[in-house]
GUNU-979058 format. One record per residue (C-alpha): residue number from 1; residue in one letter; y, z negated, x negated. Coordinates in nm, 2 decimals. Layout:
<node resi="NUM" resn="a" v="Y" w="Z" u="X"/>
...
END
This chain:
<node resi="1" resn="m" v="7.61" w="-6.81" u="-9.77"/>
<node resi="2" resn="i" v="7.89" w="-6.64" u="-9.55"/>
<node resi="3" resn="k" v="8.19" w="-6.85" u="-9.44"/>
<node resi="4" resn="q" v="8.26" w="-6.79" u="-9.09"/>
<node resi="5" resn="d" v="8.62" w="-6.81" u="-9.16"/>
<node resi="6" resn="c" v="8.67" w="-6.61" u="-9.45"/>
<node resi="7" resn="y" v="8.74" w="-6.24" u="-9.42"/>
<node resi="8" resn="y" v="8.82" w="-5.93" u="-9.67"/>
<node resi="9" resn="l" v="8.94" w="-5.66" u="-9.48"/>
<node resi="10" resn="q" v="9.03" w="-5.34" u="-9.67"/>
<node resi="11" resn="a" v="9.20" w="-5.01" u="-9.51"/>
<node resi="12" resn="k" v="9.34" w="-4.65" u="-9.58"/>
<node resi="13" resn="k" v="9.68" w="-4.81" u="-9.54"/>
<node resi="14" resn="l" v="9.79" w="-5.19" u="-9.54"/>
<node resi="15" resn="y" v="10.15" w="-5.25" u="-9.42"/>
<node resi="16" resn="t" v="10.25" w="-5.59" u="-9.58"/>
<node resi="17" resn="q" v="10.59" w="-5.71" u="-9.61"/>
<node resi="18" resn="d" v="10.67" w="-5.55" u="-9.93"/>
<node resi="19" resn="g" v="10.53" w="-5.20" u="-9.88"/>
<node resi="20" resn="v" v="10.26" w="-4.98" u="-9.79"/>
<node resi="21" resn="l" v="9.92" w="-5.01" u="-10.02"/>
<node resi="22" resn="e" v="9.71" w="-4.73" u="-10.02"/>
<node resi="23" resn="h" v="9.38" w="-4.84" u="-10.01"/>
<node resi="24" resn="g" v="9.48" w="-5.20" u="-9.99"/>
<node resi="25" resn="a" v="9.27" w="-5.48" u="-9.92"/>
<node resi="26" resn="m" v="9.34" w="-5.83" u="-9.82"/>
<node resi="27" resn="i" v="9.16" w="-6.18" u="-9.82"/>
<node resi="28" resn="v" v="9.17" w="-6.42" u="-9.53"/>
<node resi="29" resn="e" v="9.07" w="-6.81" u="-9.52"/>
<node resi="30" resn="d" v="9.13" w="-7.08" u="-9.27"/>
<node resi="31" resn="g" v="9.34" w="-6.83" u="-9.05"/>
<node resi="32" resn="l" v="9.58" w="-6.74" u="-9.34"/>
<node resi="33" resn="i" v="9.64" w="-6.42" u="-9.52"/>
<node resi="34" resn="q" v="9.55" w="-6.57" u="-9.91"/>
<node resi="35" resn="a" v="9.58" w="-6.24" u="-10.12"/>
<node resi="36" resn="l" v="9.68" w="-5.90" u="-10.10"/>
<node resi="37" resn="g" v="9.63" w="-5.58" u="-10.35"/>
<node resi="38" resn="t" v="9.46" w="-5.27" u="-10.41"/>
<node resi="39" resn="n" v="9.22" w="-5.39" u="-10.67"/>
<node resi="40" resn="i" v="9.08" w="-5.72" u="-10.48"/>
<node resi="41" resn="k" v="8.70" w="-5.74" u="-10.50"/>
<node resi="42" resn="p" v="8.54" w="-5.89" u="-10.16"/>
<node resi="43" resn="p" v="8.43" w="-6.25" u="-10.26"/>
<node resi="44" resn="a" v="8.06" w="-6.31" u="-10.17"/>
<node resi="45" resn="a" v="8.10" w="-6.59" u="-9.91"/>
<node resi="46" resn="c" v="8.36" w="-6.33" u="-9.71"/>
<node resi="47" resn="r" v="8.25" w="-6.12" u="-9.40"/>
<node resi="48" resn="q" v="8.37" w="-5.77" u="-9.51"/>
<node resi="49" resn="f" v="8.55" w="-5.52" u="-9.28"/>
<node resi="50" resn="v" v="8.62" w="-5.19" u="-9.42"/>
<node resi="51" resn="f" v="8.87" w="-4.92" u="-9.23"/>
<node resi="52" resn="p" v="8.86" w="-4.63" u="-9.44"/>
<node resi="53" resn="d" v="9.04" w="-4.38" u="-9.21"/>
<node resi="54" resn="s" v="9.25" w="-4.65" u="-9.01"/>
<node resi="55" resn="s" v="9.55" w="-4.88" u="-9.11"/>
<node resi="56" resn="i" v="9.61" w="-5.26" u="-9.10"/>
<node resi="57" resn="i" v="9.94" w="-5.33" u="-8.95"/>
<node resi="58" resn="p" v="10.12" w="-5.67" u="-8.84"/>
<node resi="59" resn="g" v="10.02" w="-5.81" u="-8.54"/>
<node resi="60" resn="l" v="10.28" w="-5.69" u="-8.27"/>
<node resi="61" resn="i" v="10.48" w="-5.96" u="-8.08"/>
<node resi="62" resn="d" v="10.62" w="-5.88" u="-7.74"/>
<node resi="63" resn="v" v="10.91" w="-6.08" u="-7.64"/>
<node resi="64" resn="h" v="10.92" w="-5.96" u="-7.29"/>
<node resi="65" resn="i" v="10.60" w="-5.90" u="-7.09"/>
<node resi="66" resn="h" v="10.55" w="-5.96" u="-6.73"/>
<node resi="67" resn="g" v="10.16" w="-5.87" u="-6.68"/>
<node resi="68" resn="a" v="9.92" w="-5.62" u="-6.76"/>
<node resi="69" resn="g" v="9.57" w="-5.50" u="-6.68"/>
<node resi="70" resn="g" v="9.62" w="-5.60" u="-6.29"/>
<node resi="71" resn="f" v="9.74" w="-5.95" u="-6.39"/>
<node resi="72" resn="d" v="10.09" w="-6.09" u="-6.39"/>
<node resi="73" resn="t" v="10.24" w="-6.42" u="-6.52"/>
<node resi="74" resn="m" v="10.35" w="-6.50" u="-6.12"/>
<node resi="75" resn="d" v="10.02" w="-6.51" u="-6.06"/>
<node resi="76" resn="a" v="10.02" w="-6.85" u="-6.20"/>
<node resi="77" resn="t" v="9.66" w="-6.89" u="-6.28"/>
<node resi="78" resn="p" v="9.47" w="-6.93" u="-6.62"/>
<node resi="79" resn="a" v="9.29" w="-6.63" u="-6.54"/>
<node resi="80" resn="a" v="9.57" w="-6.44" u="-6.54"/>
<node resi="81" resn="m" v="9.70" w="-6.53" u="-6.83"/>
<node resi="82" resn="e" v="9.38" w="-6.47" u="-7.00"/>
<node resi="83" resn="g" v="9.37" w="-6.16" u="-6.85"/>
<node resi="84" resn="i" v="9.71" w="-6.04" u="-7.04"/>
<node resi="85" resn="a" v="9.63" w="-6.20" u="-7.33"/>
<node resi="86" resn="q" v="9.31" w="-6.01" u="-7.41"/>
<node resi="87" resn="y" v="9.47" w="-5.67" u="-7.29"/>
<node resi="88" resn="l" v="9.75" w="-5.70" u="-7.56"/>
<node resi="89" resn="a" v="9.50" w="-5.79" u="-7.82"/>
<node resi="90" resn="q" v="9.31" w="-5.48" u="-7.71"/>
<node resi="91" resn="n" v="9.67" w="-5.31" u="-7.83"/>
<node resi="92" resn="g" v="9.75" w="-5.45" u="-8.13"/>
<node resi="93" resn="v" v="9.98" w="-5.72" u="-7.95"/>
<node resi="94" resn="t" v="9.91" w="-6.07" u="-8.15"/>
<node resi="95" resn="s" v="10.18" w="-6.30" u="-7.99"/>
<node resi="96" resn="f" v="10.38" w="-6.27" u="-7.64"/>
<node resi="97" resn="v" v="10.65" w="-6.42" u="-7.43"/>
<node resi="98" resn="a" v="10.53" w="-6.43" u="-7.07"/>
<node resi="99" resn="a" v="10.81" w="-6.34" u="-6.83"/>
<node resi="100" resn="t" v="10.85" w="-6.47" u="-6.47"/>
<node resi="101" resn="m" v="11.07" w="-6.29" u="-6.20"/>
<node resi="102" resn="t" v="11.35" w="-6.42" u="-5.97"/>
<node resi="103" resn="a" v="11.13" w="-6.58" u="-5.69"/>
<node resi="104" resn="p" v="11.14" w="-6.88" u="-5.48"/>
<node resi="105" resn="l" v="11.20" w="-7.19" u="-5.69"/>
<node resi="106" resn="d" v="10.86" w="-7.33" u="-5.62"/>
<node resi="107" resn="d" v="10.70" w="-7.03" u="-5.77"/>
<node resi="108" resn="i" v="10.89" w="-7.00" u="-6.11"/>
<node resi="109" resn="t" v="10.79" w="-7.35" u="-6.12"/>
<node resi="110" resn="a" v="10.43" w="-7.29" u="-6.07"/>
<node resi="111" resn="a" v="10.43" w="-7.01" u="-6.30"/>
<node resi="112" resn="l" v="10.60" w="-7.21" u="-6.59"/>
<node resi="113" resn="h" v="10.33" w="-7.51" u="-6.52"/>
<node resi="114" resn="n" v="10.06" w="-7.26" u="-6.58"/>
<node resi="115" resn="v" v="10.21" w="-7.11" u="-6.89"/>
<node resi="116" resn="k" v="10.26" w="-7.48" u="-7.01"/>
<node resi="117" resn="q" v="9.88" w="-7.53" u="-6.95"/>
<node resi="118" resn="c" v="9.79" w="-7.24" u="-7.09"/>
<node resi="119" resn="m" v="9.96" w="-7.28" u="-7.42"/>
<node resi="120" resn="d" v="9.77" w="-7.61" u="-7.47"/>
<node resi="121" resn="h" v="9.41" w="-7.43" u="-7.42"/>
<node resi="122" resn="p" v="9.47" w="-7.11" u="-7.64"/>
<node resi="123" resn="s" v="9.30" w="-6.79" u="-7.54"/>
<node resi="124" resn="a" v="9.07" w="-6.56" u="-7.67"/>
<node resi="125" resn="g" v="9.33" w="-6.30" u="-7.68"/>
<node resi="126" resn="a" v="9.70" w="-6.27" u="-7.78"/>
<node resi="127" resn="k" v="9.89" w="-6.61" u="-7.86"/>
<node resi="128" resn="l" v="10.12" w="-6.73" u="-7.59"/>
<node resi="129" resn="l" v="10.43" w="-6.85" u="-7.72"/>
<node resi="130" resn="g" v="10.58" w="-6.96" u="-7.38"/>
<node resi="131" resn="a" v="10.77" w="-6.85" u="-7.10"/>
<node resi="132" resn="y" v="11.07" w="-6.59" u="-7.06"/>
<node resi="133" resn="v" v="11.27" w="-6.71" u="-6.74"/>
<node resi="134" resn="e" v="11.41" w="-6.39" u="-6.60"/>
<node resi="135" resn="g" v="11.60" w="-6.50" u="-6.31"/>
<node resi="136" resn="p" v="11.75" w="-6.61" u="-6.08"/>
<node resi="137" resn="y" v="12.04" w="-6.69" u="-6.23"/>
<node resi="138" resn="f" v="12.18" w="-6.27" u="-6.22"/>
<node resi="139" resn="t" v="12.47" w="-6.08" u="-6.07"/>
<node resi="140" resn="e" v="12.37" w="-5.93" u="-5.74"/>
<node resi="141" resn="s" v="12.54" w="-5.60" u="-5.84"/>
<node resi="142" resn="y" v="12.28" w="-5.53" u="-6.13"/>
<node resi="143" resn="r" v="11.99" w="-5.72" u="-6.01"/>
<node resi="144" resn="g" v="11.79" w="-5.42" u="-6.04"/>
<node resi="145" resn="a" v="11.40" w="-5.51" u="-5.92"/>
<node resi="146" resn="h" v="11.49" w="-5.87" u="-5.88"/>
<node resi="147" resn="p" v="11.51" w="-5.94" u="-5.50"/>
<node resi="148" resn="a" v="11.89" w="-6.02" u="-5.38"/>
<node resi="149" resn="e" v="11.76" w="-6.31" u="-5.14"/>
<node resi="150" resn="q" v="11.64" w="-6.50" u="-5.42"/>
<node resi="151" resn="l" v="11.94" w="-6.48" u="-5.64"/>
<node resi="152" resn="r" v="12.03" w="-6.86" u="-5.72"/>
<node resi="153" resn="a" v="12.38" w="-7.00" u="-5.82"/>
<node resi="154" resn="i" v="12.34" w="-7.17" u="-6.18"/>
<node resi="155" resn="d" v="12.28" w="-7.54" u="-6.10"/>
<node resi="156" resn="l" v="12.23" w="-7.75" u="-6.43"/>
<node resi="157" resn="d" v="12.06" w="-8.06" u="-6.30"/>
<node resi="158" resn="e" v="11.79" w="-7.80" u="-6.11"/>
<node resi="159" resn="i" v="11.74" w="-7.60" u="-6.46"/>
<node resi="160" resn="k" v="11.76" w="-7.92" u="-6.65"/>
<node resi="161" resn="t" v="11.45" w="-8.04" u="-6.40"/>
<node resi="162" resn="l" v="11.27" w="-7.71" u="-6.43"/>
<node resi="163" resn="v" v="11.30" w="-7.77" u="-6.83"/>
<node resi="164" resn="r" v="11.21" w="-8.11" u="-6.84"/>
<node resi="165" resn="e" v="10.89" w="-8.07" u="-6.61"/>
<node resi="166" resn="n" v="10.78" w="-7.78" u="-6.84"/>
<node resi="167" resn="e" v="10.86" w="-7.93" u="-7.19"/>
<node resi="168" resn="g" v="10.84" w="-7.69" u="-7.44"/>
<node resi="169" resn="a" v="10.69" w="-7.40" u="-7.22"/>
<node resi="170" resn="v" v="11.04" w="-7.24" u="-7.19"/>
<node resi="171" resn="k" v="11.11" w="-7.00" u="-7.49"/>
<node resi="172" resn="i" v="11.34" w="-6.78" u="-7.35"/>
<node resi="173" resn="l" v="11.60" w="-6.80" u="-7.05"/>
<node resi="174" resn="a" v="11.80" w="-6.45" u="-6.86"/>
<node resi="175" resn="m" v="12.10" w="-6.54" u="-6.74"/>
<node resi="176" resn="a" v="12.46" w="-6.34" u="-6.65"/>
<node resi="177" resn="p" v="12.71" w="-6.54" u="-6.84"/>
<node resi="178" resn="e" v="12.99" w="-6.45" u="-6.58"/>
<node resi="179" resn="k" v="12.85" w="-6.68" u="-6.31"/>
<node resi="180" resn="e" v="13.00" w="-7.02" u="-6.26"/>
<node resi="181" resn="h" v="12.88" w="-7.27" u="-6.53"/>
<node resi="182" resn="g" v="12.76" w="-7.00" u="-6.72"/>
<node resi="183" resn="p" v="12.88" w="-7.14" u="-7.08"/>
<node resi="184" resn="e" v="12.78" w="-7.49" u="-6.96"/>
<node resi="185" resn="l" v="12.41" w="-7.36" u="-6.92"/>
<node resi="186" resn="i" v="12.40" w="-7.16" u="-7.27"/>
<node resi="187" resn="r" v="12.51" w="-7.45" u="-7.42"/>
<node resi="188" resn="y" v="12.25" w="-7.67" u="-7.28"/>
<node resi="189" resn="l" v="11.99" w="-7.45" u="-7.33"/>
<node resi="190" resn="r" v="12.07" w="-7.39" u="-7.73"/>
<node resi="191" resn="q" v="12.06" w="-7.81" u="-7.74"/>
<node resi="192" resn="k" v="11.71" w="-7.78" u="-7.59"/>
<node resi="193" resn="g" v="11.58" w="-7.54" u="-7.86"/>
<node resi="194" resn="i" v="11.56" w="-7.26" u="-7.57"/>
<node resi="195" resn="f" v="11.68" w="-6.90" u="-7.67"/>
<node resi="196" resn="v" v="11.93" w="-6.74" u="-7.42"/>
<node resi="197" resn="t" v="11.97" w="-6.36" u="-7.35"/>
<node resi="198" resn="i" v="12.20" w="-6.20" u="-7.15"/>
<node resi="199" resn="g" v="12.08" w="-5.97" u="-6.87"/>
<node resi="200" resn="h" v="12.12" w="-5.84" u="-6.50"/>
<node resi="201" resn="s" v="12.48" w="-5.89" u="-6.61"/>
<node resi="202" resn="d" v="12.84" w="-5.76" u="-6.51"/>
<node resi="203" resn="a" v="13.02" w="-5.99" u="-6.80"/>
<node resi="204" resn="s" v="13.30" w="-5.81" u="-6.97"/>
<node resi="205" resn="y" v="13.32" w="-5.79" u="-7.36"/>
<node resi="206" resn="e" v="13.51" w="-6.10" u="-7.36"/>
<node resi="207" resn="q" v="13.26" w="-6.29" u="-7.16"/>
<node resi="208" resn="m" v="12.98" w="-6.17" u="-7.39"/>
<node resi="209" resn="i" v="13.17" w="-6.28" u="-7.70"/>
<node resi="210" resn="q" v="13.20" w="-6.61" u="-7.51"/>
<node resi="211" resn="a" v="12.85" w="-6.64" u="-7.45"/>
<node resi="212" resn="a" v="12.75" w="-6.53" u="-7.82"/>
<node resi="213" resn="d" v="13.00" w="-6.82" u="-7.93"/>
<node resi="214" resn="e" v="12.80" w="-7.05" u="-7.68"/>
<node resi="215" resn="g" v="12.48" w="-6.96" u="-7.86"/>
<node resi="216" resn="a" v="12.32" w="-6.66" u="-7.67"/>
<node resi="217" resn="s" v="12.11" w="-6.48" u="-7.92"/>
<node resi="218" resn="l" v="11.98" w="-6.19" u="-7.72"/>
<node resi="219" resn="v" v="12.05" w="-5.89" u="-7.46"/>
<node resi="220" resn="t" v="11.79" w="-5.83" u="-7.21"/>
<node resi="221" resn="h" v="11.64" w="-5.45" u="-7.21"/>
<node resi="222" resn="l" v="12.00" w="-5.30" u="-7.33"/>
<node resi="223" resn="y" v="12.16" w="-5.03" u="-7.09"/>
<node resi="224" resn="n" v="11.93" w="-5.13" u="-6.79"/>
<node resi="225" resn="g" v="12.07" w="-5.43" u="-6.54"/>
<node resi="226" resn="m" v="12.41" w="-5.43" u="-6.67"/>
<node resi="227" resn="r" v="12.75" w="-5.27" u="-6.63"/>
<node resi="228" resn="p" v="12.79" w="-4.93" u="-6.77"/>
<node resi="229" resn="l" v="13.01" w="-4.88" u="-7.11"/>
<node resi="230" resn="h" v="13.34" w="-4.77" u="-7.05"/>
<node resi="231" resn="h" v="13.61" w="-4.70" u="-7.31"/>
<node resi="232" resn="r" v="13.84" w="-4.94" u="-7.18"/>
<node resi="233" resn="e" v="13.60" w="-5.21" u="-7.07"/>
<node resi="234" resn="s" v="13.28" w="-5.20" u="-7.30"/>
<node resi="235" resn="g" v="13.10" w="-5.50" u="-7.10"/>
<node resi="236" resn="v" v="12.75" w="-5.61" u="-7.21"/>
<node resi="237" resn="i" v="12.66" w="-5.27" u="-7.41"/>
<node resi="238" resn="g" v="12.95" w="-5.30" u="-7.58"/>
<node resi="239" resn="a" v="12.91" w="-5.65" u="-7.72"/>
<node resi="240" resn="a" v="12.55" w="-5.59" u="-7.78"/>
<node resi="241" resn="l" v="12.61" w="-5.31" u="-8.00"/>
<node resi="242" resn="c" v="12.89" w="-5.45" u="-8.20"/>
<node resi="243" resn="d" v="12.85" w="-5.83" u="-8.26"/>
<node resi="244" resn="d" v="12.58" w="-5.89" u="-8.53"/>
<node resi="245" resn="r" v="12.48" w="-6.20" u="-8.37"/>
<node resi="246" resn="l" v="12.31" w="-6.05" u="-8.10"/>
<node resi="247" resn="y" v="11.96" w="-5.93" u="-8.07"/>
<node resi="248" resn="t" v="11.87" w="-5.62" u="-7.83"/>
<node resi="249" resn="e" v="11.57" w="-5.56" u="-7.63"/>
<node resi="250" resn="l" v="11.50" w="-5.17" u="-7.57"/>
<node resi="251" resn="i" v="11.22" w="-5.02" u="-7.36"/>
<node resi="252" resn="f" v="11.16" w="-4.69" u="-7.54"/>
<node resi="253" resn="d" v="10.89" w="-4.52" u="-7.30"/>
<node resi="254" resn="g" v="11.10" w="-4.22" u="-7.22"/>
<node resi="255" resn="i" v="11.23" w="-4.33" u="-6.91"/>
<node resi="256" resn="h" v="11.48" w="-4.63" u="-6.90"/>
<node resi="257" resn="i" v="11.69" w="-4.50" u="-7.19"/>
<node resi="258" resn="s" v="11.77" w="-4.14" u="-7.33"/>
<node resi="259" resn="n" v="11.68" w="-4.05" u="-7.67"/>
<node resi="260" resn="a" v="12.04" w="-4.07" u="-7.79"/>
<node resi="261" resn="a" v="12.11" w="-4.42" u="-7.62"/>
<node resi="262" resn="m" v="11.84" w="-4.54" u="-7.85"/>
<node resi="263" resn="q" v="11.94" w="-4.35" u="-8.14"/>
<node resi="264" resn="i" v="12.30" w="-4.51" u="-8.08"/>
<node resi="265" resn="a" v="12.12" w="-4.86" u="-8.05"/>
<node resi="266" resn="l" v="11.91" w="-4.84" u="-8.35"/>
<node resi="267" resn="r" v="12.25" w="-4.71" u="-8.57"/>
<node resi="268" resn="c" v="12.43" w="-4.99" u="-8.47"/>
<node resi="269" resn="k" v="12.15" w="-5.28" u="-8.48"/>
<node resi="270" resn="g" v="11.94" w="-5.13" u="-8.73"/>
<node resi="271" resn="p" v="11.54" w="-5.27" u="-8.74"/>
<node resi="272" resn="e" v="11.70" w="-5.65" u="-8.82"/>
<node resi="273" resn="r" v="11.82" w="-5.68" u="-8.45"/>
<node resi="274" resn="a" v="11.66" w="-5.40" u="-8.24"/>
<node resi="275" resn="v" v="11.35" w="-5.55" u="-8.09"/>
<node resi="276" resn="l" v="11.12" w="-5.31" u="-7.89"/>
<node resi="277" resn="i" v="10.98" w="-5.46" u="-7.59"/>
<node resi="278" resn="s" v="10.70" w="-5.36" u="-7.33"/>
<node resi="279" resn="d" v="10.88" w="-5.53" u="-7.01"/>
<node resi="280" resn="c" v="10.51" w="-5.44" u="-6.88"/>
<node resi="281" resn="m" v="10.40" w="-5.51" u="-6.53"/>
<node resi="282" resn="r" v="10.07" w="-5.57" u="-6.36"/>
<node resi="283" resn="a" v="10.00" w="-5.24" u="-6.38"/>
<node resi="284" resn="g" v="10.01" w="-5.16" u="-6.74"/>
<node resi="285" resn="g" v="9.65" w="-5.01" u="-6.85"/>
<node resi="286" resn="m" v="9.59" w="-4.93" u="-6.49"/>
<node resi="287" resn="p" v="9.59" w="-4.63" u="-6.25"/>
<node resi="288" resn="d" v="9.89" w="-4.51" u="-6.03"/>
<node resi="289" resn="g" v="9.93" w="-4.70" u="-5.70"/>
<node resi="290" resn="k" v="10.09" w="-4.99" u="-5.52"/>
<node resi="291" resn="y" v="10.14" w="-5.33" u="-5.73"/>
<node resi="292" resn="r" v="10.36" w="-5.62" u="-5.67"/>
<node resi="293" resn="l" v="10.58" w="-5.77" u="-5.93"/>
<node resi="294" resn="g" v="10.68" w="-6.11" u="-5.81"/>
<node resi="295" resn="t" v="10.75" w="-6.09" u="-5.44"/>
<node resi="296" resn="e" v="10.81" w="-5.73" u="-5.45"/>
<node resi="297" resn="e" v="10.61" w="-5.45" u="-5.39"/>
<node resi="298" resn="v" v="10.62" w="-5.13" u="-5.63"/>
<node resi="299" resn="v" v="10.48" w="-4.81" u="-5.64"/>
<node resi="300" resn="v" v="10.36" w="-4.70" u="-5.96"/>
<node resi="301" resn="k" v="10.38" w="-4.30" u="-5.97"/>
<node resi="302" resn="d" v="10.30" w="-4.12" u="-6.30"/>
<node resi="303" resn="q" v="10.30" w="-4.46" u="-6.46"/>
<node resi="304" resn="i" v="10.63" w="-4.51" u="-6.38"/>
<node resi="305" resn="a" v="10.71" w="-4.81" u="-6.15"/>
<node resi="306" resn="r" v="10.98" w="-4.86" u="-5.88"/>
<node resi="307" resn="t" v="11.04" w="-5.06" u="-5.61"/>
<node resi="308" resn="a" v="11.08" w="-4.91" u="-5.26"/>
<node resi="309" resn="n" v="11.50" w="-4.89" u="-5.33"/>
<node resi="310" resn="g" v="11.43" w="-4.68" u="-5.65"/>
<node resi="311" resn="s" v="11.47" w="-4.94" u="-5.89"/>
<node resi="312" resn="l" v="11.28" w="-4.92" u="-6.19"/>
<node resi="313" resn="a" v="11.06" w="-5.24" u="-6.19"/>
<node resi="314" resn="g" v="10.94" w="-5.30" u="-6.54"/>
<node resi="315" resn="s" v="10.72" w="-5.05" u="-6.73"/>
<node resi="316" resn="t" v="10.39" w="-4.98" u="-6.76"/>
<node resi="317" resn="l" v="10.44" w="-4.94" u="-7.15"/>
<node resi="318" resn="r" v="10.23" w="-5.01" u="-7.41"/>
<node resi="319" resn="l" v="10.41" w="-5.17" u="-7.70"/>
<node resi="320" resn="l" v="10.24" w="-4.97" u="-7.99"/>
<node resi="321" resn="n" v="10.34" w="-4.65" u="-7.81"/>
<node resi="322" resn="a" v="10.72" w="-4.73" u="-7.82"/>
<node resi="323" resn="v" v="10.68" w="-4.80" u="-8.22"/>
<node resi="324" resn="i" v="10.50" w="-4.44" u="-8.25"/>
<node resi="325" resn="r" v="10.78" w="-4.29" u="-8.01"/>
<node resi="326" resn="v" v="11.05" w="-4.45" u="-8.24"/>
<node resi="327" resn="r" v="10.86" w="-4.27" u="-8.56"/>
<node resi="328" resn="d" v="10.82" w="-3.96" u="-8.40"/>
<node resi="329" resn="t" v="11.13" w="-3.91" u="-8.20"/>
<node resi="330" resn="f" v="11.38" w="-3.99" u="-8.47"/>
<node resi="331" resn="g" v="11.17" w="-3.93" u="-8.82"/>
<node resi="332" resn="i" v="11.18" w="-4.28" u="-8.90"/>
<node resi="333" resn="p" v="10.94" w="-4.42" u="-9.15"/>
<node resi="334" resn="f" v="10.66" w="-4.63" u="-8.91"/>
<node resi="335" resn="e" v="10.66" w="-4.92" u="-9.15"/>
<node resi="336" resn="t" v="11.06" w="-4.93" u="-9.06"/>
<node resi="337" resn="a" v="10.98" w="-4.87" u="-8.66"/>
<node resi="338" resn="l" v="10.71" w="-5.13" u="-8.70"/>
<node resi="339" resn="e" v="10.97" w="-5.40" u="-8.81"/>
<node resi="340" resn="s" v="11.14" w="-5.38" u="-8.47"/>
<node resi="341" resn="a" v="10.81" w="-5.49" u="-8.29"/>
<node resi="342" resn="s" v="10.69" w="-5.75" u="-8.56"/>
<node resi="343" resn="l" v="10.90" w="-5.90" u="-8.79"/>
<node resi="344" resn="t" v="11.21" w="-5.85" u="-8.60"/>
<node resi="345" resn="p" v="11.09" w="-6.03" u="-8.26"/>
<node resi="346" resn="a" v="10.96" w="-6.29" u="-8.49"/>
<node resi="347" resn="r" v="11.30" w="-6.35" u="-8.66"/>
<node resi="348" resn="l" v="11.47" w="-6.35" u="-8.33"/>
<node resi="349" resn="l" v="11.24" w="-6.65" u="-8.24"/>
<node resi="350" resn="g" v="11.27" w="-6.85" u="-8.60"/>
<node resi="351" resn="i" v="10.89" w="-6.80" u="-8.66"/>
<node resi="352" resn="d" v="10.92" w="-6.49" u="-8.93"/>
<node resi="353" resn="h" v="10.82" w="-6.77" u="-9.18"/>
<node resi="354" resn="i" v="10.47" w="-6.79" u="-9.01"/>
<node resi="355" resn="t" v="10.42" w="-6.46" u="-8.88"/>
<node resi="356" resn="g" v="10.55" w="-6.10" u="-8.78"/>
<node resi="357" resn="s" v="10.44" w="-5.95" u="-9.14"/>
<node resi="358" resn="i" v="10.17" w="-5.92" u="-9.35"/>
<node resi="359" resn="a" v="10.23" w="-6.15" u="-9.68"/>
<node resi="360" resn="p" v="10.04" w="-6.41" u="-9.84"/>
<node resi="361" resn="g" v="10.09" w="-6.78" u="-9.65"/>
<node resi="362" resn="k" v="10.16" w="-6.60" u="-9.34"/>
<node resi="363" resn="a" v="9.90" w="-6.66" u="-9.05"/>
<node resi="364" resn="a" v="9.64" w="-6.36" u="-9.02"/>
<node resi="365" resn="d" v="9.77" w="-6.18" u="-8.72"/>
<node resi="366" resn="i" v="9.68" w="-5.82" u="-8.79"/>
<node resi="367" resn="a" v="9.58" w="-5.54" u="-8.61"/>
<node resi="368" resn="v" v="9.38" w="-5.19" u="-8.71"/>
<node resi="369" resn="m" v="9.54" w="-4.87" u="-8.58"/>
<node resi="370" resn="d" v="9.33" w="-4.55" u="-8.59"/>
<node resi="371" resn="e" v="9.52" w="-4.19" u="-8.67"/>
<node resi="372" resn="d" v="9.53" w="-4.15" u="-8.29"/>
<node resi="373" resn="g" v="9.68" w="-4.50" u="-8.25"/>
<node resi="374" resn="t" v="9.39" w="-4.65" u="-8.07"/>
<node resi="375" resn="v" v="9.35" w="-5.04" u="-8.22"/>
<node resi="376" resn="s" v="9.01" w="-5.10" u="-8.30"/>
<node resi="377" resn="f" v="9.03" w="-5.44" u="-8.45"/>
<node resi="378" resn="t" v="9.26" w="-5.71" u="-8.39"/>
<node resi="379" resn="m" v="9.29" w="-6.08" u="-8.54"/>
<node resi="380" resn="a" v="9.55" w="-6.35" u="-8.43"/>
<node resi="381" resn="d" v="9.57" w="-6.67" u="-8.66"/>
<node resi="382" resn="g" v="9.23" w="-6.52" u="-8.85"/>
<node resi="383" resn="r" v="9.04" w="-6.53" u="-8.53"/>
<node resi="384" resn="i" v="8.85" w="-6.16" u="-8.40"/>
<node resi="385" resn="v" v="9.02" w="-6.11" u="-8.09"/>
<node resi="386" resn="h" v="8.95" w="-5.77" u="-8.05"/>
<node resi="387" resn="n" v="8.67" w="-5.55" u="-8.22"/>
<node resi="388" resn="t" v="8.53" w="-5.23" u="-8.13"/>
<node resi="389" resn="r" v="8.33" w="-5.19" u="-8.42"/>
<node resi="390" resn="p" v="8.00" w="-5.32" u="-8.54"/>
<node resi="391" resn="i" v="8.02" w="-5.66" u="-8.71"/>
END
């Protein structure tokens, strides 16, 4: 009798935590990876999947995504979150953090309520890990696509209410540490187990070091939404590149940053601290046209999203394409590029003992990638969440 929660998977290449197995196989049972190897025989009770021309890779983790497939976190509906989760599963992402936008506080609150509700009722797609509150506590001079009229001063009581009413839903909060009460906010968030990222900020190098001292651990889309690097005032970028306590998000879509800037970041941070993100908005996977990002109208042309004033407004990037671009641009081994979109974001979030790589005892979060980068099969917690092949 076939066990419905037991799977035997074999592929041309299997990208495990300890290296690449040629013609490797794995056994999944009860949502976990039970065994890996090249000489594993398929148990009679397991459903079998063989991918002779494809690779099994760890499921990707997108820690900063606003939306895709026509949906956005700020839609604040279960249907929108399900749409994003299913789009991600179809593209090899098995876990994600749903990003909000600077907007009226009631709209942000509604989006967070929805995230909490959806976390309590898992989707048929990628796993929702929580919310990434991007704004409204930013500096106007580097607001990017965030509307100036909706930026807010840091109000600790306001933020405490937001966190309390959405207990467990806020995973990451982005803020400008140079704003009044910035250090106090960082201390409070870390006490609550919420990760702090620095973004849309004019902070000096010294203010950044203080933020890291208080517990900030991430920099939002490095190079974008922050003062430029200057040789006498290195600011956010200098601190991000030099301080090993800080992870750095990178949108490597060929638009947000140059190849040289990306190479500098990779050399300074290594795969252990460089986190590839999509920062994708609702136009991901959709045709060019007019869309909304939060309260802002966005025009997408040639798959580049911009507001009316010309600011980049997120991206339409597929996270796996960023991994492939890193490999192809810099000649970095694919398994090393993969780390920045799987194990490294898991390490950032403190869940690398559970997911982020293919290893015995970890969650069966995996994707099957064909030679052309197409994802034909995805599994999250041992559940098949995407499959284009006959079962």
